[in-house]
C-alpha positions as CSV (number, residue, x, y, z in Angstrom):
1,X,-20.5,-9.4,5.0
2,X,-18.5,-12.6,4.6
3,X,-15.7,-11.5,2.1
4,X,-14.2,-13.7,-0.5
5,X,-11.1,-11.4,-0.7
6,X,-9.4,-8.9,1.6
7,X,-6.9,-6.6,0.0
8,X,-4.4,-5.1,2.3
9,X,-1.9,-2.3,1.7
10,X,1.6,-2.9,3.1
11,X,3.7,0.1,4.3
12,X,1.6,1.9,6.9
13,X,-1.1,-0.7,7.1
14,X,0.5,-4.1,7.7
15,X,4.2,-3.0,7.7
16,X,5.6,-0.1,9.9
17,X,6.9,2.7,7.7
18,X,8.6,5.0,10.3
19,X,9.6,7.5,7.7
20,X,11.4,5.1,5.4
21,X,9.6,6.4,2.3
22,X,10.6,9.9,3.0
23,X,14.2,8.9,3.7
24,X,14.4,6.9,0.5
25,X,12.8,9.6,-1.5
26,X,15.2,12.3,-0.2
27,X,18.1,10.0,-1.3
28,X,16.5,9.6,-4.7
29,X,16.0,13.2,-5.5
30,X,19.4,14.0,-4.4
31,X,20.8,11.3,-6.7
32,X,19.2,13.0,-9.8
33,X,20.5,16.4,-8.8
34,X,17.4,18.2,-7.5
35,X,18.5,21.3,-5.5
36,X,18.0,21.1,-1.8
37,X,15.7,24.2,-1.8
38,X,13.1,22.2,-3.7
39,X,13.1,19.2,-1.2
40,X,10.5,20.6,1.1
41,X,7.8,21.2,-1.6
42,X,8.7,17.8,-3.2
43,X,8.4,16.1,0.2
44,X,5.0,17.8,0.8
45,X,3.8,16.3,-2.5
46,X,5.1,12.9,-1.6
47,X,3.2,12.9,1.7
48,X,0.0,14.1,-0.1
49,X,0.3,11.2,-2.6
50,X,1.2,8.4,-0.3
51,X,-0.1,5.1,-1.5
52,X,0.3,6.0,-5.2
53,X,2.7,4.4,-7.6
54,X,6.1,5.8,-6.9
55,X,7.0,6.1,-10.6
56,X,3.9,8.2,-11.1
57,X,4.9,10.5,-8.3
58,X,8.4,11.0,-9.7
59,X,7.0,11.7,-13.2
60,X,4.7,14.3,-11.7
61,X,7.6,16.0,-9.8
62,X,10.3,15.8,-12.3
63,X,8.4,16.1,-15.6
64,X,10.9,14.1,-17.6
65,X,10.7,10.3,-18.1
66,X,14.5,9.6,-18.0
67,X,14.9,11.6,-14.7
68,X,11.8,9.9,-13.3
69,X,13.1,6.5,-14.0
70,X,16.5,7.3,-12.6
71,X,14.9,8.7,-9.5
72,X,12.6,5.7,-9.1
73,X,15.5,3.3,-9.4
74,X,17.4,5.2,-6.8
75,X,14.4,5.2,-4.5
76,X,14.0,1.4,-4.9
77,X,17.7,0.9,-4.1
78,X,17.6,3.2,-1.1
79,X,14.4,1.7,0.3
80,X,15.8,-1.8,-0.3
81,X,18.9,-0.9,1.7
82,X,16.9,0.3,4.6
83,X,14.8,-2.9,4.6
84,X,18.0,-5.0,4.4
85,X,19.4,-3.1,7.3
86,X,16.5,-4.4,9.4
87,X,14.4,-1.2,9.4
88,X,11.3,-3.0,8.5
89,X,8.8,-4.6,10.9
90,X,5.2,-5.9,10.8
91,X,2.6,-3.7,12.5
92,X,1.1,-5.4,15.7
93,X,-1.5,-7.9,14.9
94,X,-1.1,-7.8,11.1
95,X,0.3,-11.2,10.6
96,X,-2.4,-12.7,12.9
97,X,-5.1,-11.0,10.9
98,X,-3.8,-12.5,7.6
99,X,-3.5,-16.0,9.1
100,X,-7.0,-15.8,10.7
101,X,-8.6,-14.7,7.5
102,X,-7.0,-17.4,5.5
103,X,-8.0,-20.1,8.1
104,X,-11.6,-18.9,7.6
105,X,-11.3,-19.4,3.9
106,X,-10.9,-15.8,2.9
107,X,-8.3,-15.0,0.2
108,X,-5.8,-12.2,1.1
109,X,-3.8,-10.0,-1.3
110,X,-1.0,-7.6,-0.4
111,X,-0.9,-4.5,-2.6
112,X,1.6,-1.6,-2.7
113,X,2.6,1.5,-4.5
114,X,6.2,0.3,-4.6
115,X,7.8,-1.5,-7.5
116,X,7.6,-5.3,-7.5
117,X,11.3,-5.6,-6.5
118,X,10.7,-3.4,-3.5
119,X,7.6,-5.3,-2.5
120,X,9.5,-8.6,-2.7
121,X,12.3,-7.2,-0.6
122,X,9.8,-6.3,2.2
123,X,8.2,-9.7,2.0
124,X,11.5,-11.5,2.1
125,X,12.7,-9.4,5.1
126,X,9.6,-10.2,7.1
127,X,9.5,-13.9,6.0
128,X,6.1,-13.2,4.5
129,X,6.7,-14.8,1.1
130,X,3.8,-17.2,1.6
131,X,1.7,-15.4,4.1
132,X,-0.9,-14.0,1.7
133,X,-2.4,-15.7,-1.3
134,X,-1.1,-13.0,-3.7
135,X,1.2,-9.9,-3.7
136,X,0.6,-7.3,-6.4
137,X,2.4,-4.1,-7.4
138,X,1.9,-1.6,-10.2
139,X,3.4,-2.7,-13.4
140,X,2.6,-3.5,-17.1
141,X,-1.2,-3.6,-17.5
142,X,-1.8,-2.8,-13.8
143,X,-2.0,0.9,-12.8
144,X,-1.3,2.0,-9.3
145,X,-3.6,3.6,-6.9
146,X,-6.0,5.5,-7.0
147,X,-7.0,3.5,-10.0
148,X,-8.9,0.3,-9.2
149,X,-6.5,-2.1,-11.0
150,X,-4.8,-3.6,-8.1
151,X,-8.0,-4.7,-6.4
152,X,-9.6,-5.8,-9.6
153,X,-6.6,-7.7,-10.7
154,X,-6.4,-9.5,-7.4
155,X,-10.1,-10.4,-7.7
156,X,-9.5,-11.8,-11.2
157,X,-6.5,-13.8,-10.2
158,X,-8.1,-15.2,-7.1
159,X,-11.5,-16.1,-8.6
160,X,-13.7,-13.7,-6.8
161,X,-17.3,-14.1,-7.8
162,X,-18.6,-10.6,-6.9
163,X,-16.7,-7.4,-6.2
164,X,-19.2,-6.7,-3.4
165,X,-17.5,-9.5,-1.5
166,X,-14.2,-7.6,-1.4
167,X,-12.8,-5.7,1.6
168,X,-10.0,-3.2,1.2
169,X,-7.9,-1.6,4.0
170,X,-5.2,0.9,3.7
171,X,-3.6,4.0,5.4
172,X,-4.1,6.5,2.6
173,X,-6.7,8.4,0.7
174,X,-5.5,6.7,-2.5
175,X,-6.1,3.2,-0.9
176,X,-9.7,4.2,0.0
177,X,-10.4,5.6,-3.4
178,X,-9.0,2.5,-5.1
179,X,-11.3,0.3,-3.1
180,X,-14.4,2.5,-3.7
181,X,-13.6,2.6,-7.5
182,X,-13.3,-1.2,-7.5
183,X,-16.7,-1.6,-5.9
184,X,-15.6,-3.2,-2.6
185,X,-18.3,-3.3,0.1
186,X,-15.9,-2.7,3.0
187,X,-13.3,0.0,2.4
188,X,-11.4,0.9,5.6
189,X,-9.0,3.6,6.3
190,X,-6.4,2.6,8.9
191,X,-4.7,5.1,11.2
192,X,-1.3,3.5,11.6
193,X,0.3,5.2,8.6
194,X,0.2,8.4,6.5
195,X,-3.5,9.1,6.6
196,X,-5.6,10.8,9.2
197,X,-9.3,10.5,9.8
198,X,-10.2,13.4,7.7
199,X,-8.3,11.9,4.7
200,X,-10.7,9.0,4.5
201,X,-13.7,10.5,2.8
202,X,-16.1,7.9,1.6
203,X,-14.5,5.1,3.6
204,X,-17.0,2.6,5.1
205,X,-14.9,2.4,8.3
206,X,-11.9,4.1,9.9
207,X,-9.9,1.7,12.1
208,X,-7.2,2.3,14.7
209,X,-5.3,-0.5,13.1
210,X,-5.7,-3.4,10.8
211,X,-6.0,-5.7,13.8
212,X,-9.6,-4.3,14.1
213,X,-10.6,-5.5,10.6
214,X,-11.8,-9.0,11.5
215,X,-14.4,-7.5,13.9
216,X,-15.7,-5.3,11.1
217,X,-16.0,-8.3,8.8
218,X,-17.8,-10.2,11.4
219,X,-20.4,-7.5,11.7
220,X,-19.5,-6.0,15.0
221,X,-20.3,-2.3,15.5
222,X,-17.8,0.2,14.0
């Protein structure tokens, strides 16, 4: 398959996470007064829902919109501070993959479960502001994963002619489900982040890293 669009997750797929989400989340729930004895169960849920919109996760955990918004704001701030401190790096081969795809005429979109401001902070820290054709985050009119909105919105904005000419890669079950729901022909789970092989039910491919994606798109064996 020659894709028109490749949709790539960020943290855990193209960007090393190294526990930053958990660290920022721990700061956030502490900020809104969650007792420490609840941390372990909450962190377990955060791990299970990696890839989903963070405000959705906070709503599920805290059950109250004001608290969820406060926690989400604290999470964004904490994560942004970690990124600004230099604790953010590209995964090996990720930048080369994006450049290679675009040189071959393929559009590339970065997607995330983070808020737009957090996504911008990561792109700025890596100097990736113009690396991809588009960067999308959940927001008004665009639901987060596992809904198909991020992939379909990228397809609309970048003028894709057929959803079957889309490839999606991400490190969580939510990434895979998002790609499948959007109708992408290649939906790859990547083993550099939160997900493990057993998490990627329905994926067309499971890859050691995003660096292996071009070979898949060029039709080489899995």
